[in-house]
N, C-alpha and C positions, 0 to 999 in steps of 0.2 A: 056133496061134498066131501064129507069124510070120506066117500069112496075115492074122491079123485086125488085125495091128500092120501090114501094110502096106494094108487097107485102108483104116482109119482116116488112115493118111499121107496118101496120095490123095485119099481125100475131105476131111479137114481143111485140105488146102494152101491152096485158094482163102481161108480163112478165116485162116490164119496169117499168108497174103500181107496181106491187108484190112487186121490187127490191127497189120502189122509187129512183130509176136513171136508167139513160137511161143504156143499157146494148149495148154489141157488139157483133156480129156473124159471123164468116168468115169461111167459109166453099168453098172447089174445088163446088159442086152443092148444088142447094139449090132448091127442088121440093117440089109443093101444089098438090097430085094426084088430079085428078077431084074426085066431090059429096064425098070428104074424109072433114074431119075435123081435119085435122093432117098439122104439115109442119117437111120435112123430110131435113137433111142437112148429107150430105156424103165429105168425103175426108178430110184429115184435119183438122177436125174442132175444132174450138173454141171457147168459150164464154167470154169474161171479163163484170165481172161489181163488183163494191164496193171493187174494192181489190182481187178478187178473180178470179182465172182464170181455167178455164175448158178446156183440150182437150179429143176426142177421135175421135175413126174410122165413129160414127154413131149417131148422134141425132136426136131423132123423139118428135115432140112436140103434145102433143095428148091436143086441148085448150078445147075441153070438160071436160076432166078430171082436167086440171092445171097440167099434168106431163108430167116429162122428160123420155123417155126410152131411154137410153145411151148402147154403146156397143162399147169393150174394142177393145184393150187399152186403159182405163180411167187413167187420170191424174188430181190430182185438188191439186192446192196450195192456201190455204187460205191466208185472209188478215193477220190472227195472225202468219202464217207461220207453219201449219200443211199442210204437205204430206198425199194424198192419192190415194193409186192404186188401179184399179178391174177390172174385168173381163168385168160386165154388171151393170144396177145400174136402178134403178126407183128412181129421185128424185123428187120433189117439183122445180118449177122457182128458187126458194133464194139460193139451194143445204144445205137446215138447215134439210130438212125431207125427211126420206126415206129408200131406201134398196139397198147394195153393197155387191156384189156376190164375193167370191174369192180376196177378197181385203186386202189391208194392209196398213196401219196408220204410216207414219214417224215425230217424233217430234223434232224438231230441228236439224234435219239431223243427228240426232245420234242414237237415240231410233226407231224402228222397229216392228212393233205390227201387226201378220199377224193372218186373223181371215175367216173362212168358208164364212162369209155372218157380215156386217158392219151397224148397224141400227143410223139415226142421227136422233135427236129429239129436239126440239123445238132450233134449232142454237146452244144449248150449251152443251149437252151431246152426245155420242159416244158412243155405246154398240157395243163389240167385243163378238162372240159368238164362245166358243171353239178355243183360241188363243192361240199363243204365242208371249213372250214379249224378245226380245234380243237387245243389243247393239254389238253386235259379228257380223262380215261380215258372212254371209247363201250362202254356194254353192250349187251349183246345182248337185253335185255330191253322194249327200245323205248322207253324214259324216253331223252330228249335231252339232251344233255353241259350242265356249269353253264352255259358258253357255248361259241358257234362264230359262223362267219361263212359264209355263203351266198351262191356268188358263181354269174354264168354261165358264167364262165371265168374260170382262172385260170393266169398264167406265169409259168414261175420262169425268171429269168435267171441260169442258173448262173455265170458270169462276172459278172456285177457283184452277186451274192447277192443279187437284190430278187425280190419276190413282188408280182407286180400284177392286183387284182382289177377286173374290171367289173361293174357292178350290183350292188354288195357289200350284205347285207342282215345287219348285228349281231343276234344274238341271245341272250338271256338265259331258260335255260330251256324253248327251242322259241318265246318271244314278238320277235318284230322290236320292238326298241328304236330302231334307226338304220338309214336310206336311205342309201348314198351310192352315186354314178356310178361313181368313180373310187378306188382308194384304194390305194397303194405302201406295202409294207412291206416294212424286211431280214428277211432269214432269220435263225434263232435263230445267237447265235454273233455275231451282227457290232456292234462295240460304236460305228461312229462312222458313222451313215447319216444322210444330210439327210431331216428328218422330223418331226413331231410326237410329244413324249414325254409324260411321264404328266400329265396335266394334277390339279391339286390344288385342293380346296375348302378354304378359310381365311375361317375367323367370328371378328372380333373385336367389343369390346364399343361402340369409339372406329368402327370403319369400316363394321361390319354386315358380313353376307354377302359372299364373292368369290370369285371366279375365277382361278387362274394356267394361262395356256396357253403353256407353254413350247417353243418350238419352235427343232430344233436346224438346223444351216447348216454342211455338211460344204466346206469351204472347199480342201481338199488333205490330204495325207497329213499338216501337219504343223499345221494350225492350221484353227480350227473357231469359229464367233460362235453364242450363242444369244441367242435374244431372245424375253422373257417379258412380254406384256400382260396386267394385272392388275386387275380390274374389281370397284368395291363401291358399294354407293348413295352413298358418299361421297366417292370418290377416282377418280381414273382414271391409273393408273401405265404405264409403259414400263422394264422393265427388259432389260439386255445384259449379255453376257458375252463376252469376244473372248480366245483363247488361239493361242498359238503357241511352237512349236519350235524351235531353233536347234541346230544342230552344236553346240556350247557353251553352250548355255543355254537359259532360255527366259521367257516374260511370261505373264501374266494378268492382265488390268482388266476389270474388273464398276461400273457405277451405275445408276441409274436417275433418272427426271425423275416428280415427279407434282404434281396437281393433287388440293387435295383440300379439302374443308369446314373441317379442325382449325383450321387458320392461315390459309388463304387464300396466294394467289400461289404458286408456283411453289417446288417444296424439293424437295432429292434427295441425290447422294451418289456418290462418286468415287473407287473404290478400285482401286490398280494396285500390283502387286510382280512382281519378276524378279531373275535371278541368271544371270551370265556368268562363266566362267574365261576369264580374257585370256593373253596370254602372259606367261611368265615365273612363274607360278603362283598370281598375281594374280587375287583373285575378284572381283567389282564383282557389289553389292546394291544395289536400289532398291525404295520403300516408300511408296506415297503412300495418306495417306488424309484424307479431309475432308466432309463435311455440313453442309449447309445451315443449321441449327439444331440445337440439346441434342437432341428429340425425337424426332427422324426416326427415325435408327436403332432406337430402341426400339419406337414407334409399328409401324412396317412387321417389325419380327423379323428384323433385317438384322443385328442386332450388340449388344450389353448394354455395352460397354465405355464408363465415362465418362471417357476421356482417347483423341485419336486423335494416331500420329507419325508424319511422313511421313519418310522417314531414305533415303539413297544415301550407302553406303560402297565403299573399294577395300580392300583386305585380303589380306597377303600373310604366310604361316606355314609354317616350315620347323622342322625341329631345333633349328636355331640360333638363327634370327630370327623376330622376328614385324612387322610393318608395320603400323599401319591407320589409317585418314581417314576422320569422317563427318562429316556434318552432317545434324542434326535440325530440323526444326520440330513442334512441339506446338500440339493443340487442344482447349482444355479444354471439354467437357459438362457439367461439376457447378455447377450452377445458384450456388453460393456460392464459386466461384473465379473469379477474373477473371484472364482470358487474357494480358491483355498482362501479364502483371506475372507469370508463371511462372516463369523468363521463355521466350517460345518460340521462342526460336532458341538452338540451341546449338551450335558447332563443336568437333572435337577432332582430333587429328593425335599421332599415338603409336608411339615406335619401340622396338624391347628386343632384345639379344643378347646368347646366353650364351658362357662361356670357359670352359675349365679353364687358370686358371693353373700357374704352376712350385710354388706352395706344395702343392696338390690342392685339392680343391672346386671350387665351380661361381663364377662370377663372372655376374654380371649386371648389365647398366649400359643406360640408355638414355634419351632425351627425348621430350616431350611438351608438346602447344599444347593449350589447350584456351581456348573464349568463349564468353560468353550473351548475346545482345543482347535488349533488351526496347525494347518498343513506345513506351512515354508514358516520360516523365521520374519519376526516385524521387519515390518517395511518404513516407507517415510513415515509413517503416520504414527509407526511405535506402536502400533497394537501389537501384541502377542496372547501367548497363554493366559484363561484368568480364571482361579477359582475364587467363590466368594460361600461365608459361613455366617451364617447371623440367627438369633432369637431375637424374639418381639414379645409386646404383651400390650394389650389395647382394652382398656374401660369403657362401655357406652352404657348411660340412661335416659331415659325419657320418663318425663310427668307430666302432668297437665295440672294446673293450678285453679284456682278457684274462678276465674274470669275465663278462661278459657284457654290460657294462653299458653301453651306445651312448649316445654324447656326441657331440650338434649343436652348434655354431658358430654364430653369423652377425653380420654386421655391415654396418651402412649409411651411407650419406650422402647427402640430398636436398639440394637448391639451388632454391626457387620465388623469381620472381615475379611480383608481381601490381601490376593499373595499373586503375582504374576513371572513370569515366567524369563529367566533371565536376559534375554533378549528386547523385551519391551522397553519401553520410556518410563510407565509409572513402576514407584515402588511398593512392597508391600505395605497395608496400615490398616488402623484398627478407625472406624466412625461408631459414634454415638448418638440417637435419632432424637430427641425427647420433641413432644405435640399435644398439644392440648386446645381446645375448641366449645365453644358454648352456641348453642342455635337457639334461637327464639321461631317459635310460627305459630299465629295466630288466624286460624281457621274463620270464616264468616260465612254461613249455611244461609240458601233463600229457599225456601221449596216452595214452585209457582205451580199451577195448574197443568201446566206443560212437563213441564225439567224441573229438576233441582240445581241450584249453582254455587259454588263454592269458591271464594276469593279466601287466596292465603297468602299474605305478606310474610316473607320470611327474610332473616338477618342474622349473619351468622359472623363471631368475631374469634379467629385464629390466632396459632402461634408455635412457632417449631424452630427448633435450633439445632447443629450441627458441631460434633467437635472431632478432629482428626483430619486425616492427609486427604488431599484430591484424589479422586478416582475416575479414572477415564468413562464416559456414559455414551453403554452402548447399548442399553436396553431400555431408553426412551428417549431416542432422537426425536421421535413424532409426538407430540403431546395434542389431544383432544378436548377443544372445548364443547362442551356439548350440557344439557340437563342434567346428567350422571353425575359430571364432573366439580358441577359449581357448586357445590358443596361440599365437596371430597378434601379430608386433611392434605392428600397430594392430588396435582393433577399430571404429574407423572406415571406413564402404564407401567414401568420396571425400580427398582432400586436401585439404580446406579445415580441418577437425579432426585434431588430433592428441594422441598420449599423449606424458606427459611423467614423470618422475621415475623414483626404483626401483619395479620392484613384481614379482611373483612370480603364478606360476600354478602349479596343484598338479591334478592328476588321477588318477585311476584308472581303467582299461576290463576289464572281464569279456568273453572273445569265446568264444561255444564252435562249431564246427566239428562238426555231426554227417555221420556216413559214410550215413546214411536221410536227407538233404538238409535237416535241419533245423538251421540256424543261428541264433543272437541273439547280440547283442550291448549291454551294460550300459555306460553312462559317466557317473562322477561328478568335478565339478569345482569351483572356485572361484578368483578372482583377489584379491589381496591388493594393494596400492600402500600408497605414504607418504602420497600428498595427494589427494583430494577432483580429478574433474574437471569442472566445469563443463559441461563440452560435451554430457556424459550426461546425457537426462533419465532424470526419476524412475520409469519405469514400464520403462527399460531393463533392469533388473537389473545396472548395470555402475556404480551412482552409488555414492556416497560410497570411505570407505579398504577395503571389503571387500562382495566383488561378492556378490548372491545366490547360493544353489548352484545350480550347472547340473544335473538327472537328466536322460538321453537314452538312449533305447531301441531297440531294433530286433527285430524277428522274423521269419524267412523261411522255409515250409517247399518254396521252390522254385519250383510253377507255382502253387499255389493258393491260399497266404495269406502275406499281406506286411502289416507291422505297422511305422508308425513312431512315437515320441512324445517329445513334449520338455518340458520344466517348467522354472521360474525360484521357489526354493523359498528364502523367508528366512530369518532366523533365530528366528523367531517361530513357524515350522512354518507358513507360510501361503504357498501358490501364490500369486506374484505373474503369472505368464506362463505360459500351457499351451498346446499343438496337438497334433493327433494324427491320422492318416491309416492307416485300415483297406485293404485291398483283398485280394475274396475271388474266386476263379475257381473254380467248379466245370463237369460238362459241364451242368448247369440253368443255375448262377445266376453271373450277375458284378455283383459290390457293391463301389462304393469309396463309404466315408463321411469325414469328416473335422468335426475338432472346433477350434476354436479360441476363446481369452480374451484379452484385452487389455483394461486396465482402463481408466478417463478418465487423460487426459494431453491439457491443450489443446498443451504444446511440441511433441507427434506429430499436432496437429490431429485431435482425437477429445475431444468434447465431453462423449461419455459410454461407459459402458463397453461392448465389443463380446465377448456369448459366444454364438457361435453353433454350429449345427449343418447338414454339407450332408453330401445323400445323393445317388448318382446309379447305379442297380440297374434289371437286367432280369434275370426270371426267365421262363426256359421252360418252361411247363407240360403241355405235350404236341408231339408232332408236329406241332399242326396252329396252337393257338394260345401266343403269348408276351405278357408284359408288362412293363411295365418304369413305374418310379415316380423321379420326380427334385424333391428338395426344399432349402429353404435356410431355417432355423427360426431367428430369434432368440431364445433364451431371456431374454435380456435383458428385452426388452419382452413376451415370453410372446406372441407370434405367428407366423407365416411370413413371411416375405419374398419369397418364391417357389414356386410348387408348379405339378408337371406330370405327367401320366398317361397313359401311351402302352399302347394293346390291338392286338396283330396277330395275323391270321387269315391263315392261306396251306394251300393245298393243291397238289395236283401241276401246276396252271393257271392261278392266283390268287393274289395277295396283296392284302391289304386294312389297312392302317394308318391307326389314330384316336387323335387327341393331344387333348387339351387343357392350359392350361397358365393360370396366375395368378399378377399380378406384385400386390401388396398393397402397396409401397411408394408415395411420392407425391413431390411436388415442387413447385414452382413451375411447372417445365416439362413432367412428365408426371404420369398420374394411373394409378390401379390399373386394371387390363386383365384380361380374361380371353380365353384366343384356342383357337380351336377348327380343326382341319385333320383333312382326310380325302385318303387318295390311295388309288387303286384302279390295281393295275398288270395286266396279263394276261402272266403268265410267258412263254408262249411263243415271245413277239417281243423280248424284255428280255436280254441279255449281262450276264455276270457276273455270273450267277444262284452261290450258293453252296452249295447243298441244294435238292432237293425236300420237299416238305409230302408230309401222308400223302393217297393216293390213293382216289379215291372208291371203296366197294367195291358190287358188285354181285352182286345176285342171284341164285341159281340158279331 
């Protein structure tokens, strides 16, 4: 054994020097033929050095030629994750240069390239002659794979992580369907490489069949550009998207220019958004959204929003302070809405601080400035430009008494000055608002063997009053009565409308916390007041001296099922408003469903009742097939608003997604339309796959 170790050390010394690291050789037998300058290792031979592992049946090292002659089956796994197999090979000791016969190269355990011979050059390039590339499973029964690329020569640049094909033929089941003299593709796992992305087929009733050819351009490590021509018989469109990441933020800009026969002339859209972290904890955000006409975004399947908002904001938030300033410009895409009277321009600045006074509790105080601008003079409604400046202070304290009764005390004062343009009917005025409230909570807890139960009755007495002239109600036209606003001092979302007079809020909440992860919550509540507030609409549930009954519940089983619901019930036990949300997730099914009911109310711009069901689901049938369904169904009209179906099929090397959607609604600017889409992707060259589909089965 000492003699064998000395022989191995002397013979492998050149290989170790060439590798600049110790090499390890394992074999059943190692011999040095008498009078020979060769070392022969046979039987389960393995060589390991610098992260590369080679296994073979026989290796002969010729010291004079500094060459390895290897007899297969040969298996090589490099430090970079490459896998090479061959029948025989002639390589240098570092396995960086040489020739492999009857070889196969496997990248990322997904893409395999078979070749008559493989030449490794300089440790960077791998050249394959008469090669076939595929990520599909290849059987020995002679049947061709689902797809493959045949090429006279393929060069793999390990440093650039690129594959270059010469005289390439793309084949499906052995049938050539596309020839390219040159083809460049990224190796598997590369997420950002210049080149053509997956083409998309899209067919609509208005535009006819069309083809999208997105081309990705890598401009550096932190920015890129995607250009997408989209051609149909009725239109020609050029889409573009630019992204750039900075050390403290990022931006994304997208847009399109179109010439079509639907409207005539040039149409398009422009979106941009970004966010940056500035010095001192300040955050800058901007968002730009604009379209050439009301129907463009829907016609080209870009966005289904009926209002676009462009905004720039500065904000700084700490545990004791909040500062924010923003400017928003609105563009309405609704046919029945006048964009000039929205108002289209709204500006706001606000600051707030919190402190702990000597008497205890929390003191919040701040100041704000808000204004909106209309581009036309006041119309019949008399609403013109307006500016509001205000200051406020609020004190809140909660303490627990001996019996366990929680007493919360809150008081506040607000001062606002309103200024209006000369064409408005309203006149400048100053308004002061004082408010106070006492809330009593008495939580009762019961610990059971399977769950903890909490029953909490709550009662609140509140009062507020205002002095000053009336102001138009523009920011509080719709009030929501829910669990969050049940015990709020004001149930209006904005500042223009306020609650006045004495009032009481009563509520009861039952909460269950299960040790098996099953949690539930149920809340009942009602608001009583001394006098009606005309600012609350008829269907808000808050009109009159007594509100409707609020019933809200939630059920949560952890990661599988979530259910939320809310209903307003009047004294006649009739439901005046309701909504429900369901979220259900299993290994095969993902389901999100919703229901909403809103009665007719002209004050909230609803000419008819809204009773609608929404559904968004996806079901994985098996390892290959998946289906998705999304729908909005109007129960009041008895017909769907939108509906869509998706079918997906995948195996280990290809993904096919087919979709069809229908929009049934129509207006003066948009018409009902059907949209078909088809996307076929070769998974062997894609990045970010979440999992492989079922592989093809080979028959014996």
